RODREN-403581 format. One record per residue: residue number from 0; residue in three letters; x, y, z of N, C-alpha, C, CB in turn. Coordinates in steps of 0.1 Angstrom, whole numbers, plus 2048, in hexadecimal, padded with zeros to 3 digits. Glycine has a CB too. Layout:
# RODREN-403581
SITE  pos  code  n.east  n.north  n.up  ca.east  ca.north  ca.up  c.east  c.north  c.up  cb.east  cb.north  cb.up
SITE  NUM   ala       X        Y     Z        X         Y      Z       X        Y     Z        X         Y      Z
...
This chain:
# RODREN-403581
SITE  pos  code  n.east  n.north  n.up  ca.east  ca.north  ca.up  c.east  c.north  c.up  cb.east  cb.north  cb.up
SITE    0   met     778      899   861      785       898    86C     783      8A6   872      797       896    864
SITE    1   thr     781      8AC   87F      77B       8B3    884     78E      8BB   885      76F       8AE    891
SITE    2   gln     78B      8CD   885      794       8D3    886     79D      8D6   894      78F       8DA    880
SITE    3   ile     792      8D3   89E      79A       8D1    8AD     7A3      8C3   8A7      78D       8CC    8BF
SITE    4   trp     79B      8BB   8A4      7AA       8A9    8A1     7B3      8B0   89C      7A8       896    894
SITE    5   arg     7B5      8B7   895      7C1       8B4    887     7C9      8BF   892      7BC       8BB    871
SITE    6   glu     7C7      8C9   898      7CE       8D1    8A2     7D4      8CA   8AD      7C5       8DB    8A7
SITE    7   glu     7C9      8C6   8B5      7CF       8BF    8C1     7D8      8B4   8BB      7C4       8B8    8CC
SITE    8   phe     7D4      8A8   8B3      7E0       89E    8B1     7EE      8A5   8A3      7D7       88C    8AB
SITE    9   thr     7ED      8AC   89F      7F8       8B4    89C     7FE      8BE   8A6      7F5       8BB    890
SITE   10   glu     7FA      8C0   8AF      802       8C8    8BA     807      8BF   8C6      7F8       8D4    8C1
SITE   11   arg     801      8B4   8C4      80C       8A5    8CC     814      8A0   8C1      802       895    8D2
SITE   12   ala     812      8A1   8B2      821       89A    8AC     82B      8A4   8AF      822       896    89B
SITE   13   leu     827      8B3   8A9      830       8C0    8B1     835      8BD   8B9      82D       8CA    8B6
SITE   14   arg     834      8B9   8C6      836       8BC    8D5     846      8B1   8D6      826       8B5    8E1
SITE   15   ser     840      8A1   8CE      846       896    8C9     855      899   8C2      83D       891    8C0
SITE   16   trp     851      89F   8BA      85D       8A6    8B2     869      8AE   8B7      857       8B1    8AA
SITE   17   ala     862      8B8   8BF      86A       8BF    8C7     873      8B8   8D1      862       8C7    8CE
SITE   18   gly     869      8AA   8D6      874       8A4    8E2     880      89F   8D8      86E       895    8ED
SITE   19   leu     882      89C   8D2      889       891    8C8     88F      895   8BD      882       887    8C3
SITE   20   ala     88B      8A3   8B8      894       8AA    8AE     8A6      8AE   8B1      88C       8B8    8AA
SITE   21   arg     8A6      8AD   8BD      8B5       8AF    8BE     8BD      8A6   8BD      8B9       8B4    8C6
SITE   22   gln     8B5      89C   8BE      8C0       890    8C4     8C3      885   8B2      8B3       882    8D6
SITE   23   ile     8BD      88F   8AA      8C1       887    8A2     8C6      894   897      8B3       87B    89D
SITE   24   gly     8C4      89E   89B      8D4       8A9    895     8C4      8B2   88E      8E7       89E    882
SITE   25   arg     8BA      8B1   88C      8B4       8BC    888     8A8      8C6   891      8B0       8B6    87D
SITE   26   ala     8A4      8D2   893      8A0       8DF    896     891      8D8   89B      8A0       8EB    889
SITE   27   pro     893      8DB   8AB      885       8DD    8AE     87B      8E0   8AA      884       8E2    8B2
SITE   28   glu     87B      8EB   8A7      871       8F9    89F     872      8F6   893      875       90A    8A1
SITE   29   ala     879      8F1   88C      875       8F1    87D     866      8F2   879      87B       8E4    878
SITE   30   ser     865      8FB   86E      857       8F7    869     853      8EA   862      853       900    85E
SITE   31   his     849      8E8   862      840       8DB    85E     837      8E0   854      837       8D4    86A
SITE   32   arg     833      8D4   84C      825       8D1    848     81B      8C5   84C      827       8D0    83B
SITE   33   val     813      8C2   84B      80A       8B8    84C     80D      8B3   843      7FE       8BA    84C
SITE   34   leu     80D      8A3   83E      80B       89B    836     800      894   832      812       897    837
SITE   35   ser     7FB      88C   840      7F1       889    83D     7E8      886   851      7F6       87C    830
SITE   36   leu     7DF      889   84E      7D6       888    85E     7CD      877   85C      7C7       89A    860
SITE   37   arg     7CF      871   864      7C3       867    861     7BC      867   873      7CB       854    859
SITE   38   asn     7B0      861   870      7A8       861    87F     79C      856   87C      7A0       874    883
SITE   39   glu     79D      847   876      798       845    877     799      835   876      793       84D    873
SITE   40   gly     78E      82B   879      792       81D    882     79A      81E   889      797       812    87E
SITE   41   gly     796      823   893      7A3       81F    8A2     7AE      827   89F      7AB       80F    8A4
SITE   42   val     7AF      827   896      7BE       831    893     7C2      83F   891      7C3       82E    88A
SITE   43   gln     7C5      844   896      7CC       854    896     7DD      853   893      7CA       85C    8A7
SITE   44   arg     7E2      85C   884      7E5       85C    883     7EB      86A   87E      7E3       855    883
SITE   45   val     7F8      872   87E      7FA       87A    87A     80B      878   871      7F6       882    885
SITE   46   val     809      883   868      812       882    85D     81A      88E   85F      80B       880    84E
SITE   47   leu     828      893   865      82F       8A2    85E     837      8A1   858      833       8AB    865
SITE   48   ala     83C      8AB   851      846       8A8    84C     84F      8B6   84C      844       8A3    83E
SITE   49   phe     85A      8B8   84F      864       8C1    851     86F      8C5   844      86A       8BB    85C
SITE   50   pro     86D      8CE   83D      878       8CC    834     883      8D3   836      874       8CF    826
SITE   51   thr     884      8DF   83D      890       8E0    842     89A      8D6   848      88D       8E8    849
SITE   52   glu     894      8CC   84C      89A       8C4    857     89C      8B4   84E      88E       8C4    866
SITE   53   gly     895      8B6   842      896       8A7    837     891      89E   842      8A9       8A1    82F
SITE   54   ala     887      89E   84A      87F       893    84E     870      893   853      885       88E    858
SITE   55   val     86A      88A   853      85C       886    855     858      880   862      859       87E    84B
SITE   56   leu     852      881   867      84C       87D    872     83E      877   875      84D       887    877
SITE   57   lys     83E      868   877      82F       864    875     82F      860   885      82A       856    868
SITE   58   gln     820      863   88B      820       85E    894     811      85B   89B      829       865    899
SITE   59   thr     80F      852   8A0      804       846    89F     7FE      847   8B0      80E       833    89A
SITE   60   phe     7F4      84C   8B0      7EE       84E    8BC     7E2      83F   8BF      7E7       85F    8B9
SITE   61   gly     7E2      83A   8B7      7D7       832    8BD     7D7      822   8AD      7C4       840    8BE
SITE   62   gly     7D5      81A   8B3      7D0       810    8AA     7DF      806   8AA      7CB       818    89A
SITE   63   phe     7E6      806   8B1      7F4       801    8AB     7F9      7F9   8B9      7FF       80E    8A5
SITE   64   thr     806      7EF   8B7      80D       7EA    8C2     817      7F3   8BE      811       7DA    8C3
SITE   65   ala     822      7F2   8C9      82E       7F3    8C9     838      7E9   8BD      830       7EF    8D8
SITE   66   glu     837      7DD   8BF      83C       7D2    8BE     83A      7D7   8AD      836       7C4    8C6
SITE   67   ala     82B      7DA   8A9      82A       7DB    89B     831      7E8   897      81B       7D9    896
SITE   68   leu     831      7F1   89B      837       7FF    898     846      7FB   897      834       80C    8A4
SITE   69   ala     84D      7F5   89E      860       7F0    89D     85F      7E7   892      869       7E7    8AC
SITE   70   arg     858      7DD   88F      859       7D4    87F     855      7DD   87B      850       7C6    879
SITE   71   gln     851      7E7   872      84E       7F1    86E     858      7F4   869      848       7FA    875
SITE   72   ala     85F      7FF   872      86C       80B    874     878      7FE   86E      870       814    88B
SITE   73   gln     875      7F3   872      884       7E8    86F     87F      7E7   860      885       7D5    879
SITE   74   ala     877      7E1   85E      875       7E0    84D     874      7E8   848      86C       7DC    848
SITE   75   gln     874      7F9   84C      879       805    841     88B      805   844      870       817    847
SITE   76   asp     88C      7FF   84D      89C       806    84D     8A2      7F7   847      8A5       80C    861
SITE   77   glu     8A1      7ED   842      8A6       7E2    83F     8A2      7E2   830      8A1       7D6    848
SITE   78   ala     895      7ED   82D      896       7ED    81B     89E      7F4   818      88B       7F3    813
SITE   79   ala     8A2      802   823      8AD       80B    81D     8BA      80B   819      8AF       812    823
SITE   80   glu     8BA      800   826      8C8       7F8    822     8CC      7F2   819      8CB       7EF    828
SITE   81   ala     8C2      7E7   813      8C2       7E2    80B     8C1      7E8   7FD      8BC       7DC    80E
SITE   82   leu     8BF      7F3   7FA      8BE       7FA    7F2     8C8      806   7F0      8B3       7FD    7F3
SITE   83   ala     8D4      806   7F6      8DA       811    7FB     8E0      811   7F0      8E1       811    807
SITE   84   gly     8E8      81E   7E5      8EE       81B    7DD     8EB      818   7D1      8F2       815    7E1
SITE   85   asp     8DC      815   7CB      8D3       817    7C2     8D2      825   7BD      8C7       812    7C6
SITE   86   ala     8D2      826   7B2      8D6       830    7A9     8C6      836   7A8      8E1       82A    799
SITE   87   asn     8C0      830   7A7      8AA       833    7A1     8A7      82D   7AF      89F       826    78F
SITE   88   cys     8A9      827   7B9      89B       821    7C1     8A3      821   7CF      893       80F    7BC
SITE   89   tyr     89C      828   7D4      89D       82A    7E4     894      82C   7F1      8A4       833    7E4
SITE   90   val     894      827   7FB      888       829    807     890      834   812      883       818    810
SITE   91   pro     88B      83A   818      88C       846    821     894      83E   82C      87D       84E    827
SITE   92   arg     89F      83E   82F      8A4       83C    83F     899      841   84D      8B2       847    841
SITE   93   val     89C      839   859      893       839    863     8A4      844   867      88C       827    86D
SITE   94   leu     89A      84E   86D      8A3       855    877     8A3      851   882      8A1       861    87A
SITE   95   trp     894      855   88C      892       850    899     884      845   89B      890       85D    8A0
SITE   96   ser     884      83E   8A9      879       833    8A8     876      837   8B6      87D       821    8A4
SITE   97   ala     86B      831   8BC      864       839    8C7     85B      82F   8C4      860       849    8C6
SITE   98   pro     85B      822   8C5      849       81A    8C5     841      81C   8CF      848       80A    8C5
SITE   99   glu     84A      81E   8D9      83F       81D    8E5     835      826   8E2      845       821    8F3
SITE  100   met     83B      836   8DD      837       840    8E1     82E      841   8CB      847       84B    8EA
SITE  101   gly     832      83B   8C2      82A       835    8B9     830      842   8AE      818       834    8BD
SITE  102   val     83B      843   8AE      844       84E    8AB     852      84A   89E      84B       852    8B9
SITE  103   leu     84E      848   898      857       849    889     85B      854   883      84F       844    87F
SITE  104   val     86D      854   882      870       860    877     877      85E   86E      875       86C    87A
SITE  105   thr     874      861   863      880       85D    856     884      86C   84E      879       851    848
SITE  106   glu     88B      863   84B      892       86E    83E     886      875   834      89F       862    832
SITE  107   leu     87D      881   833      877       888    824     87B      881   81A      87D       897    821
SITE  108   ala     877      877   80F      87A       876    805     877      880   7F8      876       86C    804
SITE  109   pro     87E      884   7F4      879       88E    7E7     871      889   7E1      881       892    7DD
SITE  110   gly     867      894   7D6      85D       890    7CD     850      88E   7D1      861       884    7C8
SITE  111   glu     846      88C   7C9      837       88C    7C9     835      880   7C9      830       893    7BF
SITE  112   ser     82B      878   7D0      826       86A    7CF     820      869   7C1      81B       865    7DB
SITE  113   ala     81D      85B   7C1      81C       854    7AF     808      85F   7B4      81C       836    7A9
SITE  114   ser     802      859   7BF      7F5       85D    7BB     7F7      86A   7B8      7EB       85B    7C4
SITE  115   gly     7FF      874   7BA      7FC       885    7BA     7FB      885   7AA      80A       891    7C3
SITE  116   leu     80A      881   7A4      80D       880    795     802      87E   792      816       877    78E
SITE  117   ile     7FB      872   794      7F5       86B    787     7EA      873   785      7F0       85A    787
SITE  118   glu     7E3      87D   793      7DC       886    794     7D9      88F   78C      7DE       889    79B
SITE  119   ser     7E6      895   78E      7EE       89F    785     7F0      89D   774      7FB       89F    78B
SITE  120   ser     7EE      892   775      7F6       88F    767     7E5      892   75C      7FF       878    767
SITE  121   ala     7F0      895   74C      7E3       8A1    74A     7E1      893   736      7ED       8BE    746
SITE  122   gln     7F2      88C   738      7F3       885    72E     7F7      876   730      7FC       88C    727
SITE  123   ser     7EF      869   726      7EF       85A    72C     7FF      857   72C      7E6       84D    721
SITE  124   asp     806      85F   728      812       856    726     818      85E   733      81B       856    716
SITE  125   glu     816      865   73B      81A       868    746     816      863   754      819       873    746
SITE  126   ile     807      85E   751      804       851    75D     80E      845   759      7F1       84A    75C
SITE  127   asp     80F      83F   74C      816       834    74B     826      832   750      815       832    73F
SITE  128   ala     82B      844   750      839       848    754     839      846   762      83D       857    750
SITE  129   val     82D      848   76A      82D       847    779     82C      839   77C      822       84D    77F
SITE  130   leu     821      82F   775      81C       822    778     82A      819   775      80E       81F    76D
SITE  131   arg     836      81D   76C      840       81A    766     84C      819   771      841       823    75A
SITE  132   gln     84B      825   77C      857       828    785     851      821   792      85C       83B    788
SITE  133   ala     844      821   793      840       818    79F     848      807   79F      82E       817    79E
SITE  134   gly     848      805   78E      846       7F7    78F     858      7F5   78E      83B       7EF    783
SITE  135   val     861      800   78D      86A       7FC    78E     874      7FA   799      86C       7FF    788
SITE  136   trp     86B      807   7A6      871       80A    7B3     86C      7F3   7B7      865       81E    7BF
SITE  137   leu     860      7F3   7B6      85D       7E6    7BC     861      7D7   7B5      84D       7E7    7BE
SITE  138   ser     868      7DB   7AB      872       7D1    7A1     87F      7D3   7A8      874       7D5    78F
SITE  139   cys     882      7DF   7AB      88F       7E2    7B7     891      7D5   7C6      88A       7F5    7C0
SITE  140   phe     888      7DD   7C9      883       7D7    7D7     880      7CC   7D2      877       7DD    7DE
SITE  141   his     879      7C0   7D1      873       7B9    7D0     885      7AE   7CA      864       7BF    7C7
SITE  142   ala     88C      7B0   7C3      897       7A9    7BC     8A4      7A9   7CD      89E       7B6    7A9
SITE  143   arg     8A4      7B7   7D4      8AC       7B8    7E0     8A9      7A6   7E9      8A6       7CA    7EA
SITE  144   phe     8A0      7A4   7E5      89D       79B    7F2     891      78C   7E9      891       7AA    801
SITE  145   asp     89B      789   7E2      895       783    7D8     893      770   7E2      8A2       786    7C7
SITE  146   ala     886      76C   7E4      885       75B    7E8     882      753   7DF      87C       758    7F2
SITE  147   gly     881      756   7D1      884       74A    7CD     874      744   7C7      88C       740    7DB
SITE  148   glu     874      73E   7BF      869       73A    7B6     85E      72B   7B9      872       739    7A9
SITE  149   his     855      730   7BA      84F       723    7C3     842      724   7BD      84F       723    7D4
SITE  150   pro     83E      714   7C1      82F       714    7BE     821      717   7BF      82E       70F    7C0
SITE  151   phe     81A      720   7BF      80D       729    7C3     806      71E   7CA      803       732    7B7
SITE  152   asn     803      71E   7D5      7FA       717    7DD     7F0      720   7E5      801       70E    7E5
SITE  153   pro     7E2      722   7DC      7DA       72B    7E4     7CC      723   7EB      7D5       737    7D8
SITE  154   thr     7D2      718   7F1      7C6       70F    7F4     7C3      718   801      7CA       6FE    7F7
SITE  155   pro     7C7      71E   80F      7C2       72A    816     7BE      731   813      7C6       730    81C
SITE  156   val     7C0      73B   809      7B6       746    804     7A9      73F   7FC      7BF       750    7F9
SITE  157   leu     7A7      735   7F6      79E       72E    7EC     795      729   7FB      7A7       71F    7E0
SITE  158   arg     796      727   807      792       71D    813     78C      72E   818      7A3       711    81D
SITE  159   phe     793      736   81C      792       744    822     781      745   816      7A6       753    81F
SITE  160   ile     785      749   80B      77D       74F    803     76D      749   801      784       750    7F7
SITE  161   glu     76C      738   803      762       72E    800     75A      730   80D      769       71D    7FE
SITE  162   gln     761      737   819      75A       737    827     752      745   829      765       735    834
SITE  163   arg     758      74E   824      751       75A    822     748      75A   81B      756       762    81F
SITE  164   met     748      750   80D      73D       753    806     730      74E   80D      73E       74E    7FA
SITE  165   ala     735      73F   814      729       738    81D     725      741   829      72D       729    824
SITE  166   asp     731      74B   831      729       755    837     71E      760   833      731       75A    83A
SITE  167   ile     723      765   828      71D       76A    81E     70E      768   81D      723       766    814
SITE  168   arg     70F      75C   819      700       757    816     6F4      753   821      702       749    80E
SITE  169   ala     701      751   82F      6F7       74B    83A     6F3      757   841      6FD       73F    846
SITE  170   gly     6FA      762   83E      6F2       770    843     6FB      775   84C      6E4       76E    84C
SITE  171   ser     706      76D   84F      70D       771    85D     719      777   858      711       765    867
SITE  172   val     71E      780   84F      728       787    84C     724      78E   83E      734       77F    84C
SITE  173   met     71F      79E   842      71A       7A5    835     724      7AA   82E      711       7AF    837
SITE  174   ile     724      7AE   822      726       7B9    817     721      7BD   811      72A       7B8    810
SITE  175   ala     72B      7C6   80A      724       7D3    805     71C      7C6   7F2      736       7E6    802
SITE  176   glu     713      7C8   7EE      710       7C4    7E1     713      7B2   7E0      71A       7CD    7D6
SITE  177   pro     70C      7AA   7EA      711       79F    7F2     70E      794   7E3      706       79B    804
SITE  178   glu     708      798   7DB      704       78B    7CF     70E      78F   7C6      6F4       78A    7C7
SITE  179   ala     711      79C   7BE      722       79D    7B6     72D      798   7C3      728       7B1    7B0
SITE  180   phe     72E      796   7CD      73E       799    7D3     73D      78A   7D3      742       7A3    7E4
SITE  181   val     730      783   7DA      732       76F    7D4     734      76F   7C7      724       762    7D5
SITE  182   asp     72D      771   7BE      730       76E    7AD     741      770   7AA      726       77B    7A3
SITE  183   phe     748      777   7B0      752       781    7A8     75E      774   7B9      74C       79D    7A8
SITE  184   ser     75C      774   7C2      761       765    7C9     764      75C   7C2      758       75D    7D0
SITE  185   gln     756      757   7B8      755       74E    7B4     75C      74B   7A9      74B       74C    7B4
SITE  186   glu     763      757   7A2      765       755    799     77C      756   7A1      75A       761    78C
SITE  187   val     77C      75F   7A6      78A       75B    7AD     78E      750   7B2      78D       761    7B7
SITE  188   leu     785      747   7BA      783       738    7BD     786      731   7AE      772       734    7C3
SITE  189   arg     782      733   7A2      786       729    794     794      72D   794      77F       72C    784
SITE  190   leu     797      73A   797      7A6       741    78F     7AC      73A   799      7AB       755    78E
SITE  191   gly     7AE      735   7A7      7B5       734    7B3     7B9      723   7AC      7AA       736    7C4
SITE  192   ala     7B1      71D   7AA      7AE       713    7AB     7BA      70E   79A      79C       713    7AC
SITE  193   ala     7B7      719   794      7BE       715    785     7D0      716   785      7B7       721    777
SITE  194   leu     7D0      71F   78D      7DF       726    78F     7E7      71A   79C      7DC       73B    797
SITE  195   ala     7DF      716   7A2      7E3       70D    7A9     7F2      703   7A4      7D6       705    7A9
SITE  196   gly     7FB      705   7AD      806       700    7A9     812      703   79C      803       6F6    7A9
SITE  197   lys     80A      712   796      815       716    791     81C      720   796      812       717    787
SITE  198   pro     82D      725   78F      833       72B    797     830      737   79E      83C       72B    792
SITE  199   thr     832      73C   7A6      833       74D    7A9     844      74C   7B4      820       756    7B5
SITE  200   arg     845      759   7B1      851       75F    7B8     853      763   7C2      855       767    7B5
SITE  201   arg     859      760   7D1      859       768    7DC     860      773   7E0      85A       761    7E3
SITE  202   thr     862      777   7E6      866       784    7EE     860      78B   7F8      866       78C    7E6
SITE  203   arg     86A      794   7FD      865       79B    805     85A      7A5   803      86D       79E    80A
SITE  204   leu     854      7AA   808      846       7B1    808     845      7C2   80C      83B       7A9    812
SITE  205   his     845      7CB   801      844       7D6    807     838      7D7   814      841       7E1    7FB
SITE  206   gly     82C      7D0   80D      820       7D1    815     813      7DA   815      825       7D3    81E
SITE  207   asp     817      7E5   80E      811       7F1    80B     811      7F7   805      811       7F6    810
SITE  208   phe     810      7F1   7F7      81B       7F8    7ED     80D      7FC   7E3      82A       7ED    7E6
SITE  209   asn     809      80A   7E8      804       810    7E2     806      821   7D9      7FE       80D    7EA
SITE  210   leu     7FB      826   7D5      802       82E    7CB     80B      841   7D7      7F0       834    7BB
SITE  211   arg     800      839   7E4      805       846    7E7     812      846   7F3      7F7       84F    7EB
SITE  212   asn     815      836   7EE      823       830    7F8     832      832   7EA      820       817    7FF
SITE  213   val     82C      83B   7E3      838       839    7D9     83A      847   7D6      834       82F    7CC
SITE  214   leu     848      84D   7D7      849       85E    7D7     857      85B   7C9      84F       868    7ED
SITE  215   ile     850      867   7BF      857       863    7B2     85E      874   7B0      84A       85C    7A3
SITE  216   ala     870      877   7B0      871       881    7B0     87E      880   7A0      873       886    7BF
SITE  217   gln     885      88A   79F      88B       888    793     896      881   794      88E       894    78D
SITE  218   gly     893      872   78A      89C       86A    78A     89F      860   79B      8A8       874    784
SITE  219   gln     897      860   7A2      892       85A    7AC     88A      858   7AE      893       85C    7B4
SITE  220   ile     885      849   7BA      878       843    7BC     87A      83D   7CC      876       837    7B0
SITE  221   ala     872      83D   7D1      871       83D    7E2     865      839   7E0      875       84C    7ED
SITE  222   ala     861      82B   7EC      857       82A    7F2     859      829   800      851       821    7ED
SITE  223   ile     84F      82E   80A      84D       82C    819     842      827   81E      84E       836    81F
SITE  224   asp     83E      826   826      83C       820    833     834      80D   82B      82E       82E    83F
SITE  225   phe     83F      809   834      843       7FB    833     83B      7F6   83B      850       7F8    837
SITE  226   thr     835      7E7   83A      830       7E2    844     83A      7DB   847      824       7DC    844
SITE  227   pro     839      7D0   856      840       7C7    85B     845      7BA   853      839       7C4    864
SITE  228   ala     853      7B5   84F      85A       7B1    83F     852      7A5   846      871       7AF    83A
SITE  229   arg     84F      79E   838      84B       790    83B     84C      78C   82A      83A       78E    844
SITE  230   ile     852      77F   825      855       77C    81D     849      772   815      860       778    821
SITE  231   ser     845      776   80C      838       771    805     83B      771   7F5      82B       77C    809
SITE  232   pro     82E      771   7F1      830       773    7DD     832      77E   7DB      823       770    7D1
SITE  233   ala     83B      783   7D1      839       791    7CD     82B      799   7C7      842       791    7C3
SITE  234   gly     826      78F   7C6      816       78E    7BE     80F      799   7C9      80C       77B    7C0
SITE  235   phe     80F      795   7D7      80A       7A3    7E0     80C      7AF   7DE      80E       7A4    7EC
SITE  236   asp     817      7B3   7DD      817       7BE    7D9     816      7C6   7C9      821       7BF    7DF
SITE  237   val     818      7BF   7C2      814       7C4    7B8     809      7C6   7B5      817       7C0    7B1
SITE  238   ala     800      7BB   7B7      7EC       7BD    7B7     7EB      7C7   7C0      7E1       7B0    7BD
SITE  239   arg     7F3      7CC   7CC      7EE       7D8    7D0     7ED      7E6   7C9      7F5       7DA    7D9
SITE  240   leu     7F4      7E9   7C8      7F9       7F3    7BB     7EE      7F1   7B2      808       7EF    7B4
SITE  241   leu     7F3      7E8   7AB      7E3       7E9    79D     7D8      7EA   7A0      7DE       7DF    794
SITE  242   leu     7D2      7E4   7AE      7C3       7E6    7B1     7C2      7F6   7B6      7BE       7D9    7BF
SITE  243   asp     7D1      7FB   7BB      7CE       809    7C2     7CE      80F   7B5      7D9       811    7CD
SITE  244   tyr     7D4      812   7AB      7CF       814    79D     7C4      816   79B      7D1       80C    795
SITE  245   gly     7BC      80B   794      7B0       808    790     7AB      80D   797      7AC       7FE    78E
SITE  246   ala     7A3      80C   7AA      79D       80F    7B2     79F      821   7B2      7A1       807    7BC
SITE  247   leu     7A3      825   7B3      7AC       835    7B2     7A1      83C   7A6      7C1       834    7AA
SITE  248   phe     7AC      835   799      7A7       83A    78E     7A3      83A   782      7AA       83F    78D
SITE  249   glu     7A4      82A   77D      7A1       826    775     79B      816   775      7AA       829    76F
SITE  250   pro     792      814   775      78B       807    77F     78A      800   770      779       80A    78C
SITE  251   glu     78B      802   763      788       7FE    75A     79C      7F6   750      77D       80D    753
SITE  252   ala     7A3      7FD   75C      7AE       7F9    757     7B4      7EA   758      7B7       802    75C
SITE  253   glu     7AF      7E4   75A      7B0       7D8    760     7B9      7CF   750      79E       7D3    766
SITE  254   gly     7C5      7CD   755      7C9       7C4    743     7CD      7D2   737      7B3       7B9    739
SITE  255   asp     7CA      7DE   738      7CD       7E6    733     7D9      7EA   732      7C7       7EA    734
SITE  256   gln     7E2      7FA   72A      7F1       7FA    727     7F7      806   738      7F3       804    711
SITE  257   arg     7EE      804   744      7F0       805    74B     7F9      7FD   757      7E7       808    749
SITE  258   val     7EF      7F0   751      7F7       7E5    758     803      7E2   753      7F0       7D8    758
SITE  259   ala     807      7E5   742      80C       7E4    739     81A      7EB   741      804       7E8    72D
SITE  260   ala     817      7F3   741      81E       7FE    745     827      7FF   753      815       808    744
SITE  261   phe     81F      7FA   75E      827       7F5    76F     831      7EB   769      81C       7EC    77E
SITE  262   phe     82C      7DD   75E      833       7D0    75D     840      7D4   755      82B       7C4    754
SITE  263   asp     83D      7DD   750      84A       7E7    745     854      7EB   74B      846       7F5    740
SITE  264   gly     856      7EA   75D      85E       7F2    768     861      7E8   76E      858       7FB    771
SITE  265   tyr     856      7DF   76D      855       7D8    77C     861      7C8   775      83D       7D2    783
SITE  266   arg     86A      7C4   778      86B       7B8    76B     874      7AC   778      87A       7C0    759
SITE  267   phe     86D      7AC   788      86D       7A2    78E     865      798   78D      86D       7A4    797
SITE  268   thr     85A      791   78D      850       788    784     84A      790   77B      844       781    78C
SITE  269   pro     844      783   772      83C       78A    76C     82D      789   76C      83F       789    764
SITE  270   ala     824      794   766      817       791    766     810      787   768      815       793    75E
SITE  271   ser     814      77A   762      814       76B    762     811      765   76B      81C       766    760
SITE  272   asp     817      76A   778      821       764    786     811      763   787      82E       76F    793
SITE  273   ala     80F      756   78E      801       752    794     7FE      75C   7A4      803       73F    799
SITE  274   thr     806      761   7A8      800       765    7B3     7FA      773   7AB      80A       766    7C2
SITE  275   val     803      77C   7A3      7FD       787    79B     7F2      785   798      802       78B    790
SITE  276   gln     7F1      779   78E      7E4       777    788     7DD      77B   796      7E1       766    781
SITE  277   phe     7DA      76F   79D      7CE       76D    7A8     7CC      779   7B0      7D2       761    7B3
SITE  278   gln     7D8      77C   7B6      7D5       789    7C1     7CF      796   7B7      7E7       78E    7CB
SITE  279   arg     7CE      798   7AA      7CD       7A6    7A8     7BB      7A5   7A6      7D7       7AC    79B
SITE  280   arg     7B8      797   7A3      7AC       794    7AC     7A6      795   7B2      7A9       791    7AF
SITE  281   asn     7AB      78E   7BE      7AA       78A    7CF     7AA      798   7D4      7B9       77F    7D6
SITE  282   gln     7B2      7A1   7D1      7B4       7AC    7DA     7A7      7B3   7D4      7C3       7B4    7D8
SITE  283   ile     7A1      7B0   7CC      795       7BB    7C9     788      7B5   7D4      790       7BB    7B5
SITE  284   leu     78D      7A9   7D5      77F       7A5    7DF     787      7A6   7EF      778       790    7DC
SITE  285   ala     790      7A4   7F4      799       7AD    800     78F      7BE   807      7AD       7B3    7F4
SITE  286   asp     796      7C7   7F5      791       7CF    7F7     781      7D5   7FB      796       7D3    7F1
SITE  287   trp     776      7CC   7EF      76D       7D0    7F4     766      7CA   803      767       7D0    7E9
SITE  288   ala     76C      7BC   801      767       7BF    813     769      7C3   81B      767       7B9    81C
SITE  289   arg     76E      7CF   81A      774       7D8    828     768      7E0   824      787       7E0    828
SITE  290   ile     760      7E2   81C      759       7F0    816     751      7EE   822      751       7F1    806
SITE  291   pro     74C      7F6   825      73F       7F1    831     732      7F0   82A      73B       7FC    840
SITE  292   ala     72C      7E7   831      720       7DB    824     711      7E6   828      71D       7BF    82C
SITE  293   asp     70F      7EC   82F      705       7F8    832     705      804   82F      702       7FA    83C
SITE  294   pro     700      805   81F      702       813    81A     701      820   822      6F9       815    811
SITE  295   gly     6FA      81E   82F      6F7       829    835     707      82C   83F      6E7       827    83F
SITE  296   gln     70F      822   83F      717       822    847     727      824   83F      713       816    84D
SITE  297   arg     725      829   82E      72D       82A    825     72D      83E   81F      728       81D    81A
SITE  298   lys     73A      83F   81E      73B       84E    81B     73C      84B   80D      749       858    822
SITE  299   leu     73E      854   806      740       858    7F9     74C      851   7F3      740       865    7F8
SITE  300   leu     750      851   7F7      762       84E    7F6     75B      840   7F8      770       855    803
SITE  301   his     755      83A   7FF      755       827    7FD     750      827   7F2      74A       81B    808
SITE  302   asp     743      82C   7ED      739       82B    7E1     73F      829   7D6      731       835    7E0
SITE  303   ile     749      832   7D7      74F       832    7C6     75C      82B   7C9      753       844    7BD
SITE  304   arg     763      829   7CF      765       81C    7D6     764      80E   7D0      75E       81C    7DF
SITE  305   leu     75E      80D   7D6      750       800    7D5     74E      7FE   7C1      73A       80A    7E0
SITE  306   gln     74B      80A   7BB      744       808    7B2     752      805   7A9      738       813    7B0
SITE  307   arg     75F      80E   7AC      767       807    7A2     76A      7F6   7A6      775       810    7A2
SITE  308   leu     76E      7F5   7B6      772       7E9    7B2     769      7E0   7AE      779       7E3    7BA
SITE  309   met     759      7DE   7AB      74F       7D8    7A4     753      7D8   795      742       7E0    7A7
SITE  310   ala     755      7E4   793      75A       7E5    780     765      7DC   780      762       7F7    779
SITE  311   met     76F      7DD   788      780       7D8    785     779      7CA   787      790       7DE    792
SITE  312   ala     76F      7C2   78C      76A       7B3    793     765      7B1   783      75A       7B2    7A2
SITE  313   gln     760      7BC   779      756       7B2    76C     766      7AD   766      748       7BD    75B
């Protein structure tokens, strides 16, 4: 990402802030800090914090539709309302939404991201505490939208995996380390068949429940960056978080004390839930498939993530 790009898009986001700040009772000239900048995959996004105003502005400049952004804002607003009054778990409220401009302004949540806390943790029990708190928040959220228990139906996913395996063998789909990927796909197919019909619990999903989207402060846990609301098995959110931890920090952590720490906080559905079991393996395939197949197109972070995913697949 070039310095010119950073400056240009940050300036555009600041102009957006200046134009809307007074309408939400904030100071247009408030100082800011850059939380993140993204320019990849056709998506350009800037996230700015305005600490004195208690606000965060996120502006997306490409790779979005107004409808999708409107649904994301609605999902966060509904989540904030659902958790209003909870002593420990909350969601920052939406202060302003202009989907046609790619702009979303929310409250600034206090605390540090779960990923940042884990990176700075010197003690194993500190890492366990972070994962436990992530589990507490997700359990609070899932409980608010409980849609009951249903039989696990993996058939559409298993058909997709089988077709992708056939495409890889035919050479029409390219995957990094294809032989290992196909071998692991066969394992996931067997697991899915064994779990078919077993109970799984459904709820509204966060949709992107990773360690960067969990914010922890003294006595409070928040989550941000919701995807459009949908009812689905809770295991999708659980698997996303656990895989994120393994891929970033400990690929050998499958089934160890870190997972136990998460489920010590997460009580909505157990680790034996069919979707939790299946998706913890299938999510590895999904992330693996997104890594560029051509080594020449991969960055160092791609190679590191690939090695960790392959270790998790063992």
